[in-house]
C-alpha positions in Angstrom: 22.9 -80.3 -67.3 22.8 -77.8 -64.3 26.2 -76.9 -65.2 25.2 -75.7 -68.5 22.2 -73.8 -66.8 24.7 -72.0 -64.6 27.1 -71.6 -67.3 24.4 -69.7 -69.5 23.1 -67.6 -66.4 26.7 -66.6 -65.8 27.0 -65.6 -69.6 23.9 -63.7 -69.2 25.2 -61.8 -66.0 28.4 -61.1 -67.8 26.4 -59.4 -71.0 23.9 -57.7 -68.3 27.1 -55.9 -66.6 28.9 -54.7 -69.6 25.6 -53.0 -70.4 25.2 -51.3 -67.1 29.3 -50.8 -67.4 28.5 -48.5 -70.4 25.7 -46.6 -68.1 28.2 -46.0 -65.7 30.8 -44.5 -67.6 28.3 -42.2 -69.4 26.9 -41.1 -66.0 30.6 -40.6 -64.4 31.0 -37.8 -67.4 27.5 -36.7 -67.4 26.4 -36.4 -63.9 28.3 -33.6 -62.8 28.7 -31.4 -59.4 26.9 -27.9 -59.3 28.2 -25.4 -61.3 30.5 -22.7 -59.6 28.9 -19.4 -58.3 28.0 -17.3 -61.1 29.1 -13.7 -61.5 25.6 -11.7 -60.8 25.4 -8.5 -59.1 23.5 -9.0 -55.9 20.2 -7.3 -57.4 20.1 -10.1 -59.9 20.1 -13.0 -57.5 16.9 -14.8 -57.4 15.6 -15.3 -53.6 15.8 -18.9 -52.4 13.4 -20.1 -50.0 14.9 -23.2 -48.2 12.3 -25.4 -46.8 13.2 -27.9 -44.4 10.5 -30.5 -42.7 11.6 -31.4 -39.4 10.0 -34.4 -37.1 12.0 -35.5 -34.1 15.3 -33.9 -35.5 17.1 -32.9 -32.5 20.5 -34.7 -33.6 20.9 -33.3 -36.8 18.8 -30.0 -37.4 21.1 -27.8 -35.6 24.0 -28.9 -38.3 21.8 -28.4 -41.2 20.6 -24.8 -39.9 24.0 -23.6 -39.1 25.3 -25.1 -42.5 22.3 -22.9 -44.1 22.6 -19.5 -42.2 26.4 -19.3 -43.0 25.8 -19.1 -46.6 27.5 -16.6 -48.6 24.2 -15.7 -50.7 22.7 -11.9 -50.7 18.8 -13.2 -50.7 17.3 -16.0 -49.1 15.1 -17.1 -46.5 14.8 -20.2 -44.2 11.6 -22.0 -43.2 11.5 -24.7 -41.0 8.1 -26.6 -40.1 8.3 -28.5 -36.9 6.0 -31.5 -38.0 4.8 -32.4 -34.2 8.1 -33.1 -33.0 8.3 -35.0 -29.6 11.9 -34.2 -28.8 13.7 -31.1 -28.2 13.5 -29.9 -32.3 11.0 -27.0 -31.3 13.8 -25.6 -28.8 16.4 -25.9 -31.2 14.2 -23.9 -33.8 13.2 -21.3 -31.3 17.2 -20.9 -30.6 18.1 -20.3 -34.3 14.7 -18.2 -34.4 16.4 -15.7 -31.8 19.7 -15.6 -33.1 18.7 -15.1 -37.0 15.4 -13.2 -36.8 16.0 -11.9 -40.1 16.3 -15.5 -41.9 14.7 -18.1 -39.9 11.1 -18.6 -40.2 9.9 -21.5 -37.9 6.4 -23.1 -38.7 4.3 -25.4 -36.7 2.8 -27.8 -38.5 -0.8 -28.7 -38.6 -2.7 -32.1 -38.4 -2.1 -34.1 -41.7 -5.4 -34.6 -43.6 -6.7 -37.8 -44.7 -4.9 -39.5 -47.6 -1.6 -37.4 -47.1 1.7 -38.9 -46.0 3.8 -36.8 -43.8 6.5 -35.4 -45.5 4.4 -34.4 -48.4 2.3 -32.7 -46.3 5.1 -30.9 -44.2 6.5 -29.9 -47.7 3.3 -28.7 -49.0 2.8 -26.3 -46.0 6.5 -24.9 -46.2 5.7 -24.7 -50.3 3.0 -22.8 -49.3 4.5 -20.2 -47.1 7.7 -19.5 -49.1 8.1 -16.5 -51.3 11.2 -17.0 -52.9 11.5 -17.5 -56.8 13.6 -20.8 -56.2 12.1 -23.6 -53.8 14.8 -25.8 -52.3 13.7 -28.4 -50.1 16.0 -30.2 -47.8 15.9 -33.1 -45.5 17.2 -32.3 -41.7 19.8 -35.0 -42.0 21.6 -33.0 -44.5 24.4 -30.4 -44.2 25.2 -27.6 -47.1 28.8 -27.1 -48.1 29.9 -23.3 -48.3 28.8 -22.1 -51.6 25.9 -24.3 -51.9 23.2 -21.9 -52.4 24.9 -19.9 -54.8 25.8 -23.1 -56.9 22.0 -24.0 -56.8 21.3 -20.4 -58.3 23.9 -20.9 -60.8 22.6 -24.2 -61.9 19.1 -22.8 -62.8 20.6 -19.9 -64.6 23.6 -21.7 -66.6 21.2 -24.7 -67.6 17.8 -22.7 -67.9 16.2 -25.6 -66.2 13.1 -25.6 -63.9 13.9 -28.3 -61.7 17.1 -29.5 -60.0 18.0 -32.6 -57.7 21.2 -33.1 -55.8 22.5 -36.4 -55.0 24.3 -35.8 -51.7 27.7 -36.9 -50.7 26.6 -40.1 -48.5 28.5 -40.2 -45.3 29.0 -43.8 -43.8 30.3 -44.8 -40.2 29.6 -48.4 -39.3 30.1 -51.6 -41.2 26.6 -52.2 -42.2 26.2 -48.7 -43.6 29.4 -48.9 -45.7 28.2 -52.6 -47.2 24.7 -51.6 -47.8 24.0 -48.1 -48.7 26.5 -47.7 -51.8 24.5 -50.3 -53.7 21.9 -47.6 -53.6 24.3 -45.7 -55.4 25.4 -48.7 -57.6 21.9 -49.2 -58.7 21.2 -45.6 -60.0 24.4 -45.0 -61.4 24.5 -48.5 -63.6 20.8 -48.6 -64.3 19.7 -45.0 -64.9 21.1 -43.0 -67.9 20.7 -39.9 -66.1 21.9 -37.7 -69.0 18.8 -38.8 -71.2 16.5 -37.0 -68.8 17.8 -33.5 -70.5 18.9 -34.9 -73.6 17.3 -37.1 -76.1 19.2 -40.2 -77.2 20.5 -39.9 -80.8 19.3 -43.2 -81.4 15.3 -42.5 -80.3 12.9 -40.7 -82.6 11.8 -37.4 -81.1 8.0 -38.6 -81.0 9.2 -42.0 -78.6 11.4 -39.9 -76.7 8.6 -37.2 -75.8 6.5 -40.1 -74.3 9.1 -41.9 -72.4 11.4 -39.1 -71.2 9.7 -39.0 -67.9 11.3 -42.5 -67.2 14.9 -41.1 -67.2 13.5 -38.8 -64.4 14.4 -39.3 -60.8 15.3 -37.1 -57.6 16.7 -37.3 -54.3 14.2 -35.7 -51.8 17.0 -34.9 -49.6 17.9 -32.3 -52.0 15.3 -31.1 -54.7 14.6 -27.5 -56.0 12.0 -25.9 -58.1 11.4 -22.3 -59.9 8.2 -21.3 -57.7 6.0 -21.0 -61.1 6.9 -24.7 -61.8 6.4 -26.0 -58.6 2.8 -24.7 -58.5 2.1 -25.7 -62.0 2.7 -29.3 -61.2 0.6 -29.0 -58.5 3.1 -28.9 -55.5 3.6 -31.7 -53.3 -0.5 -32.1 -53.0 0.1 -33.7 -56.7 2.1 -36.7 -55.0 0.4 -36.6 -51.5 0.1 -40.3 -51.0 3.4 -41.4 -53.0 5.7 -42.9 -50.7 8.7 -42.2 -53.2 7.2 -38.7 -53.9 10.5 -37.2 -55.1 10.7 -39.7 -58.2 7.0 -39.2 -58.9 7.8 -34.9 -58.4 10.6 -35.3 -60.9 8.4 -37.4 -63.5 5.7 -34.9 -63.1 7.9 -32.2 -64.0 8.9 -33.6 -67.3 5.4 -34.9 -68.0 4.5 -31.2 -67.6 6.9 -30.2 -70.4 9.3 -28.8 -68.2 13.1 -29.6 -67.8 15.3 -31.0 -64.9 18.7 -32.0 -64.2 20.4 -34.1 -61.8 23.8 -33.4 -59.8 26.1 -35.2 -57.9 26.9 -33.2 -54.4 30.2 -34.4 -53.6 31.6 -30.8 -52.8 28.2 -29.3 -52.0 26.0 -31.1 -49.4 26.7 -34.2 -47.4 24.2 -36.6 -45.4 23.9 -39.6 -43.0 20.9 -41.1 -43.8 20.7 -43.6 -40.8 22.4 -44.1 -37.4 21.9 -48.4 -37.1 21.3 -51.0 -39.2 17.9 -51.6 -37.7 17.2 -47.7 -38.7 18.3 -48.3 -42.3 16.0 -51.5 -42.6 13.1 -49.5 -41.5 13.7 -46.5 -43.6 14.1 -48.8 -46.8 11.1 -51.3 -45.7 8.6 -48.2 -45.9 9.6 -47.6 -49.7 11.4 -50.4 -51.5 8.4 -52.2 -52.8 6.8 -48.6 -53.6 9.6 -47.7 -55.8 8.5 -50.6 -57.8 5.2 -49.4 -57.7 3.8 -52.6 -56.1 4.4 -54.6 -59.2 4.9 -58.2 -57.7 6.0 -59.8 -60.7 8.6 -56.9 -61.4 9.6 -56.8 -57.9 10.2 -60.9 -58.0 11.9 -60.8 -61.1 14.5 -57.8 -60.1 15.3 -60.3 -56.9 15.8 -63.1 -59.2 17.9 -61.1 -61.2 20.1 -59.4 -58.7 20.7 -62.9 -56.9 21.7 -64.6 -60.4 24.1 -61.6 -61.3 25.3 -60.6 -58.1 25.5 -63.4 -55.6 25.6 -66.9 -57.8 29.0 -65.8 -59.0 30.8 -65.3 -55.8 29.0 -69.3 -55.0 30.0 -70.6 -58.4 33.7 -69.1 -58.0 34.9 -71.5 -55.4 32.8 -74.5 -56.6 34.3 -74.3 -59.9 37.8 -74.6 -58.1 36.6 -77.7 -56.1 35.3 -79.7 -59.2 38.0 -78.2 -61.6 35.7 -76.8 -64.1 37.4 -74.2 -66.1 34.5 -72.5 -68.0 32.6 -72.0 -64.7 35.4 -70.5 -63.3 36.6 -68.5 -66.0 32.9 -67.2 -66.4 32.6 -66.4 -62.5 35.8 -64.7 -62.2 35.1 -62.4 -65.4 31.8 -61.5 -63.7 33.3 -61.0 -60.5 35.8 -59.0 -61.8 33.3 -56.3 -63.7 31.3 -56.3 -60.5 34.1 -55.2 -58.4 35.6 -52.9 -61.3 32.2 -51.0 -61.3 32.1 -50.9 -57.6 35.8 -49.3 -57.4 34.9 -46.8 -59.9 31.9 -45.6 -58.0 34.1 -45.8 -54.6 36.7 -43.6 -55.9 34.3 -41.1 -57.5 32.0 -41.1 -54.4 35.1 -40.8 -51.9 34.0 -44.3 -50.1 36.5 -46.8 -48.6 37.2 -48.9 -51.8 37.6 -52.3 -49.6 34.0 -52.3 -49.1 33.3 -53.1 -53.0 34.2 -56.5 -51.8 31.4 -56.7 -49.4 28.9 -56.4 -52.6 27.4 -59.7 -52.6 26.4 -59.3 -48.5 24.8 -56.0 -49.4 22.8 -57.6 -52.2 21.4 -60.4 -49.6 20.7 -57.8 -47.2 18.3 -56.2 -50.0 17.0 -59.7 -50.6 15.8 -60.0 -47.1 14.7 -56.8 -47.4 12.5 -57.5 -50.2 10.9 -60.7 -48.6 10.0 -58.6 -45.6 8.4 -56.0 -47.8 6.2 -58.6 -49.8 5.3 -60.1 -46.4 4.1 -56.5 -45.5 2.4 -55.9 -48.6 0.4 -59.4 -48.5 -0.5 -59.1 -45.1 -1.4 -55.3 -44.9 1.4 -55.4 -42.2 2.1 -51.3 -41.5 5.4 -49.9 -41.1 6.3 -47.4 -38.4 8.7 -44.4 -39.3 9.5 -41.7 -37.0 6.7 -43.1 -34.8 4.2 -42.9 -37.5 2.5 -45.7 -39.4 3.2 -45.6 -43.1 
């Protein structure tokens, strides 16, 4: 009896993976790089306000600022808000201000009001001070590649869109980063048909799409940009002041308000190393993992069981099938594992990651299973999580 149940679970896993493979293939062709620089004359370029919230970023902020001030774009400003840093971040900002007085605008963050989360409050202050036609919000641990700002401008003009987000090329150094972090992109690229954020599915009636189109919208807060007037009309970061996953909510608010947005991959335009250690990575995801499911315990638990059944169980049943000489169990397990590895290899070569870490996929999934249990305990016991020396 257990063998029959396991066989059905593996068959379900295979069907699930085949469906997500279709989404992955579509994303591979539709989730494109930012367009090349347009051929506008200098006077025609829209002014870009680069907005950077910074709290205790002494290890990364200088790299980002150098990559921004050296951009070959005729009209931009750089606003950096020191969000009550306790390290040498303010000194670094002062130094850049002295070197580039016509570009750098340092701001001192004020105490956040009740009901606001730190990043949203910092970004709101930046947005209020910026006077560009395009507001480009960047995390302090990103680094721009040459030509990034011209490409951002070209994306707005070429696609006539109101908001864009770019998924940076993620840089990994430690074993845990290389094992865990790719699963974030794997989840995005195999579950979210990003092209439906800007194009109605042919099989879906317009009256249905108009009601669910925001569900296809997502954003990466590491790099997100708006037309100035659109940012104001959707309420800016004030509209998502208490949202931990404020980037996704901003994208959904944009679409719900009747505006358009597009997603791009940033392989050649922007890179980021999010975390420097396994502990930092765990704490970073811990603060927003459950929030990404809107604190829906049923959906969260179902997702955990689903991921275990699809991505861990086959790696257990494969050796078991060899020991018990169960041919059906072996074939199903091998088929599921083959599709998982094929998906991971496609993403690895696409994102220019080490393909060998495709084989650590079940370890990464188990890491997230432990994270899920931790976040549920946090929620049930009302335990606070600290991030950048602040309780979330």
